[in-house]
C-alpha positions as CSV (number, residue, x, y, z in Angstrom):
1,M,-0.8,9.3,4.3
2,L,1.6,11.7,3.2
3,G,1.3,16.1,3.2
4,V,3.1,17.5,0.4
5,D,3.6,21.3,0.5
6,I,3.5,23.2,-3.0
7,D,5.7,26.2,-3.1
8,E,9.3,25.2,-3.1
9,V,8.4,21.4,-2.8
10,V,6.5,21.2,-6.1
11,A,6.4,24.5,-7.3
12,D,9.2,26.8,-8.1
13,F,7.2,29.9,-6.4
14,M,10.6,31.8,-5.1
15,G,12.2,31.7,-8.7
16,S,9.0,33.1,-10.4
17,F,8.3,35.7,-7.4
18,L,11.9,36.6,-7.5
19,D,11.8,37.6,-11.2
20,F,8.6,39.6,-10.5
21,Y,10.2,41.4,-7.7
22,N,13.5,42.0,-9.8
23,S,11.4,43.5,-12.7
24,V,9.4,46.0,-10.5
25,S,12.3,46.8,-8.2
26,G,15.4,47.0,-10.7
27,K,16.9,44.5,-8.1
28,A,18.7,41.2,-8.9
29,Y,17.8,38.5,-6.1
30,K,18.4,35.1,-7.0
31,K,17.1,32.0,-4.6
32,Q,20.6,31.5,-2.7
33,D,20.1,35.2,-1.9
34,I,16.8,34.3,0.3
35,T,18.5,33.2,3.6
36,R,15.5,33.2,6.0
37,Y,11.9,32.6,5.2
38,E,10.9,36.1,6.4
39,L,11.3,37.5,3.0
40,W,10.5,40.9,4.1
41,K,13.7,40.9,5.9
42,V,15.8,40.1,3.2
43,L,14.1,42.3,0.7
44,N,14.0,45.2,3.3
45,C,10.7,46.0,3.4
46,T,7.8,45.6,5.9
47,Q,5.7,42.4,6.3
48,S,2.6,44.5,5.2
49,D,4.4,45.4,1.9
50,L,5.6,42.0,1.2
51,V,2.0,40.9,1.4
52,S,0.7,43.4,-0.9
53,L,3.5,42.3,-3.3
54,I,2.3,39.0,-3.2
55,Y,-1.1,39.9,-4.0
56,E,0.1,41.9,-7.0
57,F,2.4,39.2,-7.7
58,H,-0.6,36.6,-8.2
59,K,-1.9,38.9,-11.1
60,T,0.6,38.6,-13.3
61,P,2.3,36.5,-15.9
62,F,4.9,35.6,-13.4
63,F,2.4,33.6,-11.3
64,K,0.8,32.1,-14.0
65,S,4.1,30.8,-15.5
66,I,5.2,28.9,-12.2
67,K,6.8,25.7,-13.3
68,P,7.4,22.6,-11.2
69,I,10.8,22.0,-9.3
70,E,13.0,20.1,-11.3
71,G,12.1,16.3,-10.7
72,S,8.8,16.9,-8.5
73,T,6.4,15.4,-11.3
74,K,8.3,12.2,-11.2
75,G,8.7,12.2,-7.7
76,I,5.1,12.6,-7.0
77,A,4.1,10.2,-9.3
78,F,6.3,7.6,-7.6
79,L,5.2,8.6,-4.2
80,K,1.2,8.5,-5.4
81,S,2.0,4.7,-6.3
82,K,2.9,4.2,-2.7
83,Y,0.8,6.5,-0.6
84,R,-2.4,8.8,-0.5
85,L,-1.2,12.3,-1.0
86,H,-2.7,15.6,0.2
87,A,-1.3,18.9,-0.9
88,I,-0.9,21.4,2.0
89,T,0.0,25.0,1.0
90,S,0.3,28.1,2.9
91,R,-1.2,29.9,-0.2
92,Q,-3.9,32.4,0.2
93,K,-7.8,31.4,-0.2
94,E,-7.9,34.0,-3.0
95,I,-5.9,31.9,-5.4
96,V,-7.6,28.6,-4.8
97,R,-8.8,28.4,-8.5
98,E,-5.4,29.0,-9.9
99,T,-3.4,26.8,-7.6
100,T,-5.9,23.9,-8.2
101,E,-5.7,24.1,-11.8
102,W,-1.8,24.3,-11.7
103,I,-1.8,21.1,-9.5
104,E,-4.0,19.4,-12.0
105,Y,-2.3,20.5,-14.9
106,Y,1.3,19.3,-13.7
107,F,0.0,16.6,-11.1
108,K,-3.2,15.4,-12.6
109,S,-4.9,13.0,-10.1
110,C,-2.0,12.8,-7.6
111,F,-3.5,14.8,-4.4
112,E,-6.7,13.6,-2.8
113,S,-7.1,17.3,-1.7
114,I,-5.2,20.6,-1.6
115,E,-5.5,22.4,1.9
116,F,-5.1,26.1,2.2
117,T,-3.8,27.5,5.6
118,D,-3.9,31.2,4.4
119,D,-0.6,32.4,5.6
120,N,0.3,36.0,4.3
121,A,-3.7,36.4,3.9
122,L,-4.8,39.9,4.5
123,N,-7.0,40.4,7.8
124,R,-7.2,36.8,8.2
125,K,-5.8,34.2,10.7
126,L,-3.8,31.2,9.2
127,L,-4.5,27.7,10.0
128,K,-1.6,25.7,11.3
129,K,-0.1,22.9,9.0
130,S,0.0,20.5,12.1
131,S,-3.7,20.8,12.7
132,V,-4.4,20.4,8.8
133,C,-1.9,17.1,9.2
134,N,-3.7,15.7,12.2
135,S,-7.4,16.4,11.0
136,L,-6.5,14.4,7.4
137,G,-4.3,11.8,9.7
138,I,-1.0,12.6,7.7
139,T,2.0,11.2,9.5
140,T,4.5,12.8,7.5
141,L,4.8,16.1,5.7
142,I,7.1,17.1,3.0
143,E,8.0,20.7,3.4
144,D,10.7,23.5,2.8
145,R,9.9,26.1,5.6
146,D,11.8,25.2,8.9
147,S,9.1,27.2,11.2
148,Y,6.3,24.7,9.8
149,A,8.8,21.6,10.1
150,E,9.3,22.4,13.9
151,E,5.6,23.0,14.6
152,C,4.8,19.7,13.0
153,A,7.4,18.0,14.7
154,N,6.4,19.3,17.9
155,K,3.1,18.0,17.2
156,G,4.1,14.4,16.5
157,I,4.5,14.5,12.8
158,R,7.4,13.2,10.9
159,V,9.0,15.9,8.5
160,I,11.0,15.8,5.4
161,L,12.6,19.1,5.0
162,L,13.9,20.0,1.6
163,D,17.1,21.9,1.7
164,R,16.7,25.5,0.8
165,P,18.8,28.4,1.2
166,W,16.5,29.7,4.0
167,N,16.3,26.6,6.0
168,R,20.1,25.7,6.2
169,K,20.6,27.2,9.7
170,Y,17.9,24.9,11.0
171,K,19.4,21.7,12.9
172,E,17.5,18.4,11.8
173,G,17.0,16.0,14.3
174,G,14.0,14.0,16.0
175,L,11.3,13.9,13.8
176,V,12.9,16.2,11.1
177,K,15.1,14.8,8.2
178,R,16.7,17.0,5.8
179,V,16.8,15.7,2.4
180,Y,18.8,17.3,-0.8
181,G,16.2,16.1,-3.6
């Protein structure tokens, strides 16, 4: 079984979020400017302010217009023909309906489940992606965040790390393999 992250693996969350952020801040950030996943450090705000911005973003047309990452619909269809797939996302439980509808629209019947770890949720403790993978019997995770890749690899889960500007300093090895598409 394969686990597949949603944002920046199949969904262009960062592109839409930056469009939103730039529109409210007057800035001009691009994906290549995001050189670390701790987005609040890149945008020079507090983590709490970033969480509030993410919740605000969820209510906007920018969030509703997220598109799939180029090639992801074909890639997931191919993987579905060979493996059982589960989406594992750090998205918050407040957007379960929107996320489920988005997945069904672009990836109809490809995923057996969508699991939410609740990262950046207000006043809740997040689940570990490695725990979710282990509970579902997932042996390989496709991911873009280096800290999640490291966490899963440390628990014996193979990770396919999609190359992104925020994970380029991460040294692959062991159970983590970097890919470029």
